[in-house]
Backbone as numpy.savetxt, mean C-alpha at the origin, in Angstrom:
# Nx Ny Nz CAx CAy CAz Cx Cy Cz
-11.72 14.25 -5.47 -12.60 13.38 -6.24 -12.13 11.93 -6.15
-12.95 11.02 -6.66 -12.61 9.62 -6.61 -11.76 9.23 -7.81
-11.04 8.12 -7.67 -10.24 7.59 -8.77 -11.08 6.62 -9.58
-11.02 6.71 -10.88 -11.77 5.82 -11.75 -10.81 4.86 -12.45
-11.06 3.57 -12.30 -10.27 2.57 -12.98 -10.84 2.36 -14.37
-10.04 2.64 -15.41 -10.52 2.55 -16.78 -10.43 1.11 -17.27
-11.40 0.29 -16.92 -11.42 -1.12 -17.30 -11.89 -1.27 -18.75
-11.32 -2.19 -19.52 -11.75 -2.39 -20.90 -13.14 -3.03 -20.96
-13.93 -2.67 -21.95 -15.29 -3.18 -22.04 -15.33 -4.67 -22.36
-14.27 -5.22 -22.96 -14.30 -6.64 -23.25 -14.16 -7.50 -22.00
-13.95 -6.86 -20.84 -13.97 -7.57 -19.57 -15.37 -7.49 -18.93
-16.31 -6.90 -19.66 -17.63 -6.79 -19.12 -17.81 -5.61 -18.19
-16.93 -4.62 -18.25 -17.00 -3.46 -17.38 -17.58 -2.28 -18.14
-18.65 -1.70 -17.59 -19.28 -0.55 -18.22 -19.55 0.53 -17.19
-19.20 1.77 -17.52 -19.43 2.89 -16.60 -20.86 3.39 -16.76
-21.59 3.44 -15.66 -22.97 3.91 -15.62 -22.95 5.40 -15.30
-23.04 6.24 -16.34 -22.96 7.69 -16.16 -24.10 8.21 -15.29
-25.28 7.63 -15.46 -26.46 8.11 -14.74 -26.30 7.95 -13.23
-25.79 6.79 -12.82 -25.66 6.49 -11.39 -24.25 6.67 -10.86
-23.31 7.09 -11.77 -21.92 7.30 -11.38 -21.33 6.05 -10.73
-21.56 4.91 -11.40 -21.12 3.61 -10.88 -20.49 2.79 -12.00
-19.74 1.78 -11.60 -19.14 0.87 -12.57 -19.87 -0.47 -12.49
-20.43 -0.91 -13.60 -21.17 -2.17 -13.63 -20.28 -3.28 -14.20
-20.12 -4.35 -13.45 -19.31 -5.50 -13.87 -20.25 -6.66 -14.19
-20.15 -7.20 -15.41 -21.07 -8.24 -15.84 -20.46 -9.64 -15.79
-19.16 -9.74 -15.80 -18.50 -11.04 -15.69 -17.11 -10.86 -15.11
-16.54 -11.89 -14.52 -15.32 -11.72 -13.74 -14.08 -11.42 -14.56
-13.18 -10.70 -13.92 -11.85 -10.50 -14.46 -10.93 -11.53 -13.82
-10.08 -12.16 -14.58 -9.17 -13.16 -14.05 -7.75 -12.63 -14.08
-6.98 -12.89 -13.04 -5.61 -12.41 -13.03 -4.83 -12.99 -11.87
-3.53 -12.97 -11.97 -2.67 -13.50 -10.93 -1.86 -12.43 -10.23
-1.46 -11.40 -10.95 -0.59 -10.37 -10.38 -1.24 -9.00 -10.50
-0.99 -8.16 -9.47 -1.56 -6.82 -9.45 -0.45 -5.84 -9.14
-0.36 -4.78 -9.89 0.69 -3.81 -9.64 0.26 -2.45 -10.18
0.48 -1.41 -9.39 0.23 -0.06 -9.85 1.58 0.60 -10.10
1.77 1.14 -11.31 3.05 1.74 -11.68 2.80 3.08 -12.34
3.85 3.86 -12.49 3.80 5.09 -13.28 4.39 4.78 -14.64
3.61 4.98 -15.70 4.08 4.61 -17.03 5.01 5.67 -17.60
5.44 5.48 -18.84 6.43 6.38 -19.45 5.91 7.80 -19.62
4.58 7.96 -19.61 3.98 9.29 -19.73 3.74 9.94 -18.38
4.14 9.25 -17.32 3.97 9.80 -15.98 2.59 9.60 -15.40
1.78 8.72 -16.02 0.43 8.48 -15.54 0.38 7.20 -14.72
-0.45 7.19 -13.69 -0.63 6.04 -12.84 -1.39 4.96 -13.60
-0.86 3.74 -13.60 -1.43 2.65 -14.39 -1.49 1.37 -13.57
-2.62 0.67 -13.67 -2.76 -0.63 -13.01 -2.38 -1.73 -14.00
-1.42 -2.57 -13.61 -1.06 -3.75 -14.41 -1.86 -4.91 -13.85
-2.79 -5.44 -14.63 -3.66 -6.52 -14.17 -3.79 -7.56 -15.27
-3.45 -8.81 -14.95 -3.55 -9.88 -15.92 -2.74 -9.59 -17.18
-1.57 -8.92 -16.98 -0.68 -8.64 -18.09 -1.09 -7.46 -18.95
-2.15 -6.77 -18.56 -2.65 -5.64 -19.35 -2.56 -4.36 -18.54
-2.19 -3.24 -19.19 -2.14 -1.95 -18.52 -3.50 -1.26 -18.62
-4.02 -0.88 -17.44 -5.26 -0.13 -17.40 -4.99 1.19 -16.73
-5.12 2.31 -17.45 -4.80 3.61 -16.86 -5.81 4.04 -15.82
-5.35 4.84 -14.87 -6.22 5.48 -13.90 -6.43 6.91 -14.37
-7.67 7.31 -14.52 -7.97 8.61 -15.10 -7.52 9.75 -14.19
-6.56 10.54 -14.67 -6.01 11.63 -13.87 -7.08 12.65 -13.46
-8.04 12.90 -14.34 -9.01 13.95 -14.10 -9.91 13.64 -12.91
-9.93 12.37 -12.48 -10.82 12.00 -11.40 -10.11 11.81 -10.07
-8.83 12.12 -10.01 -8.13 12.03 -8.74 -8.51 13.19 -7.84
-8.38 12.98 -6.53 -8.73 14.01 -5.57 -7.76 15.19 -5.68
-8.11 16.26 -5.04 -7.32 17.49 -5.04 -5.89 17.20 -4.56
-4.89 17.54 -5.35 -3.50 17.25 -5.00 -3.03 18.02 -3.77
-3.75 19.09 -3.40 -3.35 19.88 -2.24 -3.83 19.27 -0.93
-4.70 18.27 -1.02 -5.20 17.61 0.19 -4.14 16.68 0.75
-4.20 16.46 2.05 -3.29 15.51 2.68 -3.63 14.10 2.19
-2.61 13.32 1.90 -2.79 11.96 1.40 -2.55 10.95 2.51
-3.03 9.72 2.27 -2.83 8.61 3.19 -2.00 7.56 2.48
-0.96 7.10 3.16 0.00 6.17 2.57 0.19 4.96 3.48
0.65 3.86 2.86 0.93 2.63 3.59 2.27 2.07 3.11
3.04 1.54 4.04 4.31 0.92 3.68 4.78 0.02 4.82
5.88 -0.67 4.60 6.38 -1.60 5.61 7.81 -2.04 5.26
8.49 -2.56 6.27 9.74 -3.29 6.08 10.89 -2.48 5.49
11.15 -1.32 6.09 12.33 -0.56 5.68 13.62 -1.35 5.96
13.70 -1.91 7.16 14.92 -2.61 7.59 16.16 -1.72 7.45
16.02 -0.47 7.86 17.17 0.43 7.84 18.35 -0.20 8.60
19.54 -0.08 8.02 20.74 -0.56 8.68 20.91 -2.07 8.74
20.07 -2.81 8.03 20.09 -4.27 8.08 20.78 -4.81 6.82
22.05 -5.11 6.95 22.82 -5.52 5.77 22.31 -6.82 5.18
21.97 -7.80 6.02 21.56 -9.11 5.50 20.27 -9.08 4.70
19.43 -8.07 4.93 18.17 -8.01 4.19 18.44 -7.76 2.71
19.58 -7.16 2.39 19.94 -6.94 0.99 20.09 -8.28 0.28
20.75 -9.21 0.96 20.94 -10.54 0.39 19.67 -11.38 0.46
18.99 -11.36 1.59 17.78 -12.16 1.76 16.71 -11.83 0.72
16.59 -10.54 0.42 15.50 -10.09 -0.46 15.98 -9.63 -1.83
17.25 -9.86 -2.13 17.81 -9.46 -3.42 17.57 -7.98 -3.71
17.74 -7.16 -2.69 17.59 -5.72 -2.91 18.78 -5.20 -3.72
18.55 -4.29 -4.64 19.60 -3.86 -5.58 20.57 -2.83 -5.00
21.17 -3.17 -3.86 22.10 -2.25 -3.20 23.34 -3.03 -2.78
24.44 -2.30 -2.62 25.67 -2.93 -2.16 25.96 -2.63 -0.70
25.39 -1.54 -0.18 25.62 -1.16 1.22 24.30 -0.74 1.86
24.26 -0.77 3.19 23.06 -0.30 3.89 22.89 1.21 3.73
23.98 1.94 3.64 23.86 3.40 3.43 23.13 3.70 2.12
23.47 2.96 1.09 22.82 3.14 -0.21 21.34 2.78 -0.12
21.05 1.66 0.52 19.67 1.23 0.68 18.86 2.23 1.50
19.43 2.64 2.63 18.73 3.58 3.51 18.42 4.89 2.79
19.41 5.39 2.05 19.24 6.67 1.34 18.14 6.57 0.28
18.11 5.44 -0.42 17.10 5.24 -1.46 15.69 5.24 -0.85
15.52 4.48 0.23 14.20 4.40 0.85 13.77 5.75 1.41
14.67 6.43 2.10 14.35 7.74 2.66 13.98 8.72 1.55
14.77 8.76 0.50 14.51 9.69 -0.60 13.15 9.43 -1.24
12.82 8.16 -1.47 11.56 7.85 -2.13 10.36 8.08 -1.22
10.54 7.86 0.08 9.47 8.19 1.01 9.21 9.69 1.01
10.28 10.46 1.09 10.13 11.92 1.17 9.65 12.53 -0.14
9.94 11.87 -1.27 9.43 12.34 -2.56 7.91 12.18 -2.63
7.40 11.13 -2.01 5.97 10.82 -2.11 5.15 11.43 -0.97
5.62 11.24 0.25 4.83 11.58 1.43 5.16 13.00 1.89
4.17 13.87 1.83 4.36 15.26 2.26 4.34 15.33 3.79
4.94 16.37 4.37 5.02 16.46 5.83 3.69 16.31 6.56
2.60 16.82 5.98 1.31 16.76 6.65 0.44 15.58 6.20
1.00 14.70 5.38 0.30 13.47 5.01 0.30 12.50 6.20
-0.45 11.43 6.06 -0.48 10.39 7.08 0.12 9.11 6.51
1.08 8.54 7.23 1.75 7.31 6.80 1.52 6.22 7.84
1.01 5.08 7.39 0.88 3.90 8.24 2.04 2.97 7.92
2.87 2.73 8.92 4.05 1.88 8.74 3.80 0.55 9.43
3.90 -0.55 8.66 3.48 -1.85 9.15 4.64 -2.74 9.62
5.63 -2.13 10.24 6.62 -2.91 10.96 7.96 -3.12 10.29
8.96 -3.43 11.14 10.35 -3.68 10.77 11.02 -2.40 10.27
11.27 -1.50 11.21 11.78 -0.17 10.90 13.28 -0.17 10.68
14.05 -0.61 11.68 15.50 -0.54 11.54 16.20 -1.51 12.47
17.49 -1.64 12.26 18.36 -2.40 13.15 19.28 -1.41 13.85
19.64 -1.73 15.11 20.59 -0.86 15.81 20.04 -0.31 17.11
20.68 0.72 17.58 20.41 1.31 18.89 19.22 2.28 18.85
18.83 2.75 20.05 17.79 3.77 20.14 18.22 5.03 19.39
19.50 5.35 19.49 20.02 6.52 18.77 19.84 6.36 17.27
20.02 5.13 16.76 19.81 4.87 15.34 18.34 5.06 14.97
17.45 4.57 15.83 16.02 4.74 15.59 15.68 6.23 15.46
16.16 7.01 16.42 15.88 8.46 16.41 16.44 9.13 15.16
17.64 8.73 14.75 18.28 9.33 13.58 17.50 9.01 12.31
17.07 7.75 12.17 16.31 7.37 10.98 14.96 8.08 10.96
14.32 8.18 12.13 13.01 8.86 12.18 13.14 10.33 11.73
14.21 10.99 12.12 14.41 12.40 11.77 14.60 12.59 10.27
15.06 11.55 9.58 15.29 11.66 8.15 13.99 11.60 7.34
12.91 11.15 7.97 11.62 11.05 7.30 10.82 12.33 7.57
10.37 13.00 6.53 9.71 14.30 6.67 8.30 14.21 7.23
7.63 13.08 7.04 6.24 12.94 7.46 6.12 13.09 8.98
5.20 13.96 9.40 4.99 14.21 10.83 4.06 13.19 11.47
3.24 12.53 10.65 2.18 11.66 11.18 2.40 10.22 10.75
3.27 9.54 11.48 3.53 8.14 11.18 2.90 7.28 12.27
1.95 6.42 11.87 1.34 5.46 12.77 2.09 4.14 12.62
2.51 3.56 13.73 3.41 2.41 13.70 2.66 1.14 14.12
2.68 0.12 13.24 2.17 -1.21 13.59 3.39 -2.11 13.73
3.57 -2.66 14.87 4.82 -3.33 15.24 5.09 -4.59 14.44
6.37 -4.77 14.06 6.81 -5.98 13.39 7.73 -6.80 14.29
8.30 -7.86 13.75 9.13 -8.75 14.57 10.56 -8.26 14.74
10.93 -7.15 14.08 12.27 -6.59 14.24 12.23 -5.21 14.90
11.23 -4.98 15.74 11.04 -3.64 16.30 11.21 -3.59 17.82
11.99 -4.50 18.37 12.20 -4.54 19.81 12.84 -3.25 20.32
13.84 -2.76 19.61 14.50 -1.52 20.02 13.63 -0.31 19.68
13.04 -0.30 18.49 12.19 0.82 18.09 11.05 1.01 19.08
10.55 -0.08 19.67 9.46 -0.01 20.65 9.81 0.90 21.82
11.09 1.02 22.14 11.50 1.85 23.27 11.42 3.34 22.95
11.17 3.68 21.69 11.09 5.08 21.29 9.74 5.36 20.59
8.69 4.83 21.16 7.36 4.98 20.58 6.94 6.45 20.48
7.49 7.29 21.33 7.07 8.69 21.38 7.32 9.46 20.10
8.20 8.95 19.22 8.48 9.67 17.97 7.47 9.33 16.88
6.50 8.48 17.22 5.44 8.12 16.28 4.09 8.57 16.85
3.13 8.80 15.99 1.81 9.28 16.42 1.08 8.23 17.23
1.19 6.97 16.83 0.56 5.88 17.56 1.40 4.62 17.39
1.14 3.64 18.27 1.87 2.37 18.24 0.91 1.25 18.58
0.89 0.20 17.78 0.01 -0.94 18.05 0.57 -2.19 17.40
0.07 -3.34 17.83 0.45 -4.60 17.20 -0.48 -4.92 16.03
-1.67 -4.35 16.06 -2.63 -4.48 14.96 -3.60 -3.32 15.09
-4.11 -2.83 13.97 -4.96 -1.65 14.02 -6.11 -1.78 13.03
-7.27 -1.30 13.42 -8.41 -1.18 12.52 -8.65 0.30 12.28
-8.62 0.71 11.01 -8.83 2.12 10.67 -9.93 2.22 9.63
-10.40 3.43 9.40 -11.36 3.71 8.34 -10.87 4.93 7.55
-10.85 4.80 6.25 -10.58 5.92 5.37 -11.89 6.19 4.65
-12.59 7.24 5.06 -13.95 7.42 4.61 -14.78 6.26 5.12
-15.45 5.58 4.21 -16.27 4.41 4.58 -15.49 3.10 4.52
-14.24 3.17 4.05 -13.47 1.95 3.83 -12.79 1.47 5.10
-13.15 0.30 5.58 -12.49 -0.30 6.72 -11.22 -1.02 6.30
-10.17 -0.91 7.11 -8.88 -1.53 6.79 -8.28 -2.11 8.08
-7.86 -3.36 8.03 -7.13 -3.98 9.12 -5.64 -3.95 8.77
-4.84 -3.40 9.66 -3.40 -3.27 9.45 -2.66 -4.20 10.41
-1.79 -5.02 9.87 -1.00 -5.95 10.68 0.31 -6.23 9.95
1.35 -6.50 10.72 2.62 -6.83 10.08 2.53 -8.11 9.28
1.63 -9.00 9.70 1.54 -10.32 9.09 0.27 -10.47 8.25
0.37 -11.29 7.21 -0.79 -11.59 6.37 -1.78 -12.45 7.14
-3.06 -12.28 6.86 -4.12 -13.02 7.54 -5.01 -13.70 6.51
-5.54 -14.88 6.87 -6.50 -15.56 6.01 -7.89 -14.96 6.15
-8.25 -14.63 7.39 -9.53 -13.98 7.66 -9.28 -12.87 8.66
-10.17 -11.89 8.69 -10.04 -10.75 9.59 -11.41 -10.15 9.82
-11.53 -9.24 10.75 -12.80 -8.63 11.09 -13.46 -8.01 9.86
-14.71 -8.43 9.60 -15.51 -7.91 8.49 -14.88 -8.20 7.13
-14.10 -9.28 7.03 -13.47 -9.58 5.74 -14.51 -9.91 4.67
-15.68 -10.37 5.08 -16.74 -10.67 4.13 -17.61 -9.48 3.80
-17.30 -8.32 4.40 -18.09 -7.11 4.17 -17.28 -6.02 3.46
-16.19 -6.42 2.85 -15.42 -5.46 2.06 -14.25 -4.81 2.77
-14.01 -5.20 4.04 -12.85 -4.64 4.74 -11.56 -5.21 4.18
-10.55 -4.37 4.00 -9.25 -4.81 3.48 -8.34 -5.25 4.62
-7.32 -6.03 4.25 -6.24 -6.33 5.20 -4.91 -6.06 4.51
-4.14 -5.13 5.07 -2.83 -4.78 4.54 -1.76 -5.31 5.47
-0.67 -5.80 4.88 0.37 -6.43 5.68 1.75 -6.20 5.07
2.78 -6.63 5.80 4.15 -6.57 5.33 4.81 -7.92 5.54
6.02 -7.90 6.09 6.76 -9.10 6.54 7.21 -10.02 5.41
6.41 -10.16 4.37 6.66 -11.19 3.35 7.64 -10.76 2.27
7.93 -9.47 2.17 8.91 -8.96 1.20 8.61 -9.42 -0.22
7.32 -9.41 -0.57 6.86 -9.76 -1.92 7.02 -11.24 -2.27
7.31 -12.08 -1.27 7.52 -13.50 -1.51 6.28 -14.35 -1.31
5.23 -13.78 -0.71 4.00 -14.52 -0.48 3.10 -14.39 -1.70
2.72 -15.51 -2.34 1.86 -15.41 -3.52 0.57 -14.66 -3.21
0.19 -13.78 -4.10 -1.04 -13.01 -3.92 -2.25 -13.89 -4.14
-3.30 -13.64 -3.33 -4.59 -14.30 -3.53 -5.46 -13.36 -4.35
-5.71 -13.67 -5.61 -6.40 -12.73 -6.50 -7.79 -12.32 -6.04
-8.47 -13.17 -5.26 -9.82 -12.85 -4.85 -9.91 -12.40 -3.39
-8.78 -12.25 -2.74 -8.76 -11.81 -1.35 -8.46 -10.32 -1.28
-9.22 -9.60 -0.46 -9.01 -8.16 -0.32 -7.88 -7.89 0.66
-6.74 -8.50 0.39 -5.53 -8.32 1.20 -4.37 -8.03 0.28
-3.31 -7.44 0.85 -2.23 -6.96 -0.01 -0.97 -6.69 0.80
0.17 -7.09 0.26 1.47 -6.78 0.83 1.86 -5.36 0.41
2.04 -4.48 1.39 2.38 -3.09 1.08 3.83 -2.75 1.42
4.66 -3.77 1.61 6.07 -3.54 1.92 6.82 -2.87 0.78
7.96 -2.27 1.11 8.73 -1.54 0.10 9.23 -2.43 -1.02
9.39 -3.73 -0.75 9.88 -4.64 -1.79 8.83 -4.89 -2.87
7.59 -4.51 -2.62 6.53 -4.71 -3.61 6.32 -3.51 -4.51
6.99 -2.38 -4.20 6.62 -1.13 -4.88 7.83 -0.26 -5.16
8.94 -0.89 -5.55 10.14 -0.16 -5.92 10.60 0.79 -4.81
10.46 0.33 -3.56 10.91 1.07 -2.38 10.17 2.40 -2.19
8.93 2.42 -2.67 8.04 3.57 -2.47 6.85 3.14 -1.63
6.18 4.10 -1.00 4.97 3.76 -0.25 3.78 3.60 -1.20
2.73 2.98 -0.71 1.50 2.83 -1.47 0.51 3.92 -1.05
0.03 4.68 -2.00 -0.99 5.68 -1.72 -2.36 4.99 -1.61
-3.25 5.55 -0.81 -4.56 4.94 -0.61 -5.25 4.65 -1.95
-5.20 5.59 -2.88 -5.88 5.41 -4.15 -5.28 4.27 -4.98
-3.99 4.03 -4.83 -3.36 2.90 -5.52 -3.89 1.58 -4.97
-3.94 1.50 -3.65 -4.47 0.30 -3.01 -5.93 0.11 -3.38
-6.67 1.20 -3.37 -8.09 1.15 -3.70 -8.32 0.58 -5.09
-7.50 1.00 -6.06 -7.64 0.51 -7.43 -7.46 -1.01 -7.49
-6.46 -1.51 -6.78 -6.20 -2.95 -6.78 -7.33 -3.70 -6.09
-7.79 -3.18 -4.96 -8.87 -3.85 -4.22 -10.17 -3.82 -5.01
-10.43 -2.74 -5.74 -11.62 -2.69 -6.57 -11.56 -3.75 -7.66
-10.41 -3.91 -8.29 -10.26 -4.93 -9.33 -10.47 -6.32 -8.74
-9.95 -6.55 -7.54 -10.16 -7.85 -6.89 -11.63 -8.06 -6.56
-12.28 -7.02 -6.08 -13.70 -7.13 -5.77 -14.52 -7.40 -7.01
-14.14 -6.78 -8.14 -14.84 -7.02 -9.39 -14.70 -8.48 -9.81
-13.51 -9.02 -9.64 -13.26 -10.41 -10.01 -14.05 -11.36 -9.12
-14.20 -11.00 -7.87 -14.88 -11.87 -6.90 -16.40 -11.75 -7.01
-16.90 -10.58 -7.41 -18.32 -10.33 -7.49 -18.66 -9.78 -8.87
-18.64 -10.62 -9.89 -18.75 -10.17 -11.28 -20.07 -9.50 -11.63
-21.15 -9.81 -10.93 -22.44 -9.24 -11.29 -22.84 -8.08 -10.39
-21.93 -7.69 -9.50 -22.28 -6.67 -8.52 -22.15 -5.27 -9.12
-22.97 -4.36 -8.62 -22.84 -2.94 -8.95 -22.09 -2.31 -7.80
-20.87 -1.79 -8.08 -20.01 -1.30 -7.01 -19.81 0.19 -7.17
-19.95 0.92 -6.10 -19.74 2.35 -6.10 -18.32 2.68 -5.68
-17.81 3.81 -6.17 -16.51 4.29 -5.74 -16.75 5.19 -4.54
-16.37 4.70 -3.37 -16.61 5.45 -2.14 -15.50 6.45 -1.89
């Protein structure tokens, strides 16, 4: 099933039961977007300083394969700890945390889109890190630190410098770098990127988003989490539009 964002009515959001749609009458304003798990274990969107829960009863079947997005592991890269203020003292600690959180979220038969900067070191290191990740279907979008990883493309399902995909009817452009405009950006297509390590200010009205591990407590972003954020951005950009949950 689809995920329903429980928007407060004082934002002008009303659920149309008859048409199974969400009607937005005036814009939502906000600077920061974040999906977190609250103290009750429920998925919650933090928008404009307010927590808006995602209704559990409307999530898709948990037994279905999920689609995930992430970027910028930087396995074995000691300096990234200092550059990005990552809360680790050693690369072993950092690597273990990222691997554990990926494997906790992404099931072996799920699909993971990785948007670049996998690891530092030799081809043997690349192979060793890849084996630690349980997901069988990793699509790789190349970053600026993947010169060695490029030599071992065979351990990934696909390899590209930029990719256009569709999840259902939703078009998504995947690139290591953030873009100002992209194919069909005016028709609701998203652009997901990495590289910025949560340092690039978010554009509240742009259907783009940094999906790197530094933005999400070293966890991947599930499609439904991204969808919730993009829907909120679309509502803010098109306050009078009637938008369906695809």
